[in-house]
C-alpha positions in Angstrom: 91.8 101.8 127.3 94.7 98.8 127.3 96.5 98.3 124.4 98.4 95.2 124.7 101.0 92.8 122.2 101.4 89.2 123.0 104.4 87.4 121.9 106.4 84.3 122.6 107.4 81.0 120.6 105.0 78.6 119.6 103.8 76.3 122.4 104.3 79.2 125.3 100.7 80.0 125.6 99.8 82.7 123.6 96.2 81.7 122.9 95.5 80.5 126.0 96.5 83.8 127.7 95.6 86.1 125.3 91.4 84.8 126.2 92.4 85.4 129.9 93.6 88.5 129.5 91.5 89.9 127.4 88.6 88.7 129.6 90.3 90.1 132.8 90.4 93.5 131.2 87.6 93.8 129.2 89.2 94.1 125.6 89.1 92.4 122.6 91.8 89.8 121.9 92.7 89.8 118.1 94.7 87.0 116.5 96.4 87.8 113.1 95.6 84.0 112.0 91.3 85.0 112.9 92.2 88.1 110.9 93.4 86.3 107.8 90.9 83.3 107.8 87.8 85.5 108.1 89.3 88.0 105.4 89.6 85.1 103.2 86.4 83.3 104.0 84.5 86.6 103.9 86.2 87.3 100.4 87.2 90.5 100.8 89.5 92.1 98.7 91.9 91.9 101.1 91.4 88.3 101.8 91.4 87.6 97.8 94.7 89.1 97.7 96.1 86.9 100.3 94.4 83.7 98.9 96.8 84.3 95.9 99.8 83.9 98.0 98.4 81.3 100.2 97.6 79.4 97.1 100.8 79.7 95.6 102.5 78.4 99.0 104.2 81.7 99.6 104.1 84.2 102.9 101.6 86.6 102.4 103.5 90.2 102.1 103.5 92.5 105.1 102.0 95.2 103.0 98.6 93.2 102.9 99.3 91.6 106.9 99.5 95.0 107.8 96.4 96.7 105.9 94.4 93.7 107.6 95.6 94.7 110.8 94.8 98.4 110.4 91.4 97.3 109.4 90.7 95.2 112.4 92.1 97.7 114.9 89.3 100.4 113.4 86.5 98.2 114.1 84.4 99.6 117.1 85.2 96.7 119.7 88.9 97.6 119.5 88.4 101.4 120.1 88.2 100.7 124.2 91.5 98.2 124.0 92.7 95.2 122.1 95.1 92.6 122.9 96.9 91.3 119.6 98.1 88.2 119.1 100.6 87.4 116.4 101.4 91.1 115.0 103.9 92.4 114.2 106.6 89.5 113.6 109.7 91.8 112.5 110.7 95.1 112.4 109.0 96.0 109.7 105.3 95.5 110.6 106.9 97.3 113.9 107.3 100.4 111.9 103.7 99.7 110.1 101.7 99.3 113.6 103.6 102.4 114.9 101.9 104.3 111.7 98.8 102.3 112.1 98.5 103.5 115.9 99.3 107.2 114.9 96.7 107.2 112.4 94.3 105.9 115.3 95.6 108.4 118.1 96.8 105.4 120.2 99.9 103.9 121.5 100.6 100.6 123.2 100.8 99.7 126.8 102.7 96.9 127.1 104.3 94.0 124.8 103.6 91.0 127.1 106.7 88.2 126.1 106.0 85.0 127.4 109.1 83.0 127.8 109.7 79.1 128.1 112.3 76.9 128.2 113.1 75.3 124.8 112.8 71.5 125.3 109.8 72.4 127.5 108.1 74.0 124.3 109.2 71.0 122.1 107.4 68.7 124.6 104.4 70.7 125.1 104.2 71.0 121.6 104.1 67.4 120.9 101.8 66.7 123.3 99.5 69.1 122.0 99.8 67.4 118.7 98.8 63.8 120.1 96.0 65.7 122.2 94.6 68.2 119.5 95.4 66.4 116.3 98.0 69.5 115.3 100.2 67.7 112.5 101.8 71.0 112.4 103.2 70.1 116.4 103.9 66.4 115.4 107.6 66.7 113.6 110.2 67.8 116.4 112.2 69.2 113.1 109.8 71.2 112.3 109.2 72.4 115.6 112.6 73.3 115.7 112.7 75.4 112.7 109.5 77.3 113.8 111.6 78.1 117.2 114.8 79.1 115.3 112.2 81.1 112.9 111.2 82.9 116.0 114.3 83.4 117.4 115.8 85.0 113.9 112.8 87.5 112.7 110.7 87.9 115.7 113.3 88.1 118.9 114.9 91.6 117.3 111.2 92.5 117.4 110.8 92.0 120.6 114.5 94.2 121.3 113.0 96.9 119.8 109.9 97.2 122.3 112.1 96.2 125.0 114.1 99.7 124.1 111.2 101.2 124.3 110.9 99.8 128.0 107.4 98.5 126.8 108.0 94.3 127.2 107.1 92.4 130.2 108.5 89.0 130.5 106.0 86.3 132.1 107.0 82.6 132.5 104.7 80.6 129.6 105.1 77.6 131.5 
């Protein structure tokens, strides 16, 4: 049973690598974006709660996100292992994930950190915007803000897992 997190800045290849790693290990790849979309589309109680924040242009609170993740990790397909992409994003969510995994009676095996040169990431994201029509990747200033947010919010979370000896760094380019 393999239980992994995959983290890294925008454009580092998390989505691409998640699919490959999950297939190679026979585990389910779980993206928090997919969890949100499924709950909102399915009009679950959590989805309706999240939709209120989305409609108001606000971030969905950690408490709602944590409950969605716990629900998803409780599905049968995650019992034999999973690769979680997009969660946790901060230290509060790290503590919540620790509690969730404790209730499930499991532990993480590793945290895969995809690393990449900042300027190469920017170029990769701009190219992705052209190819895939992703507007969120077209504006270089917006890309830089996303990368700064990653540094501010997510990097301390990675440091916490690094202190536990769980981080494995992989070149994302």
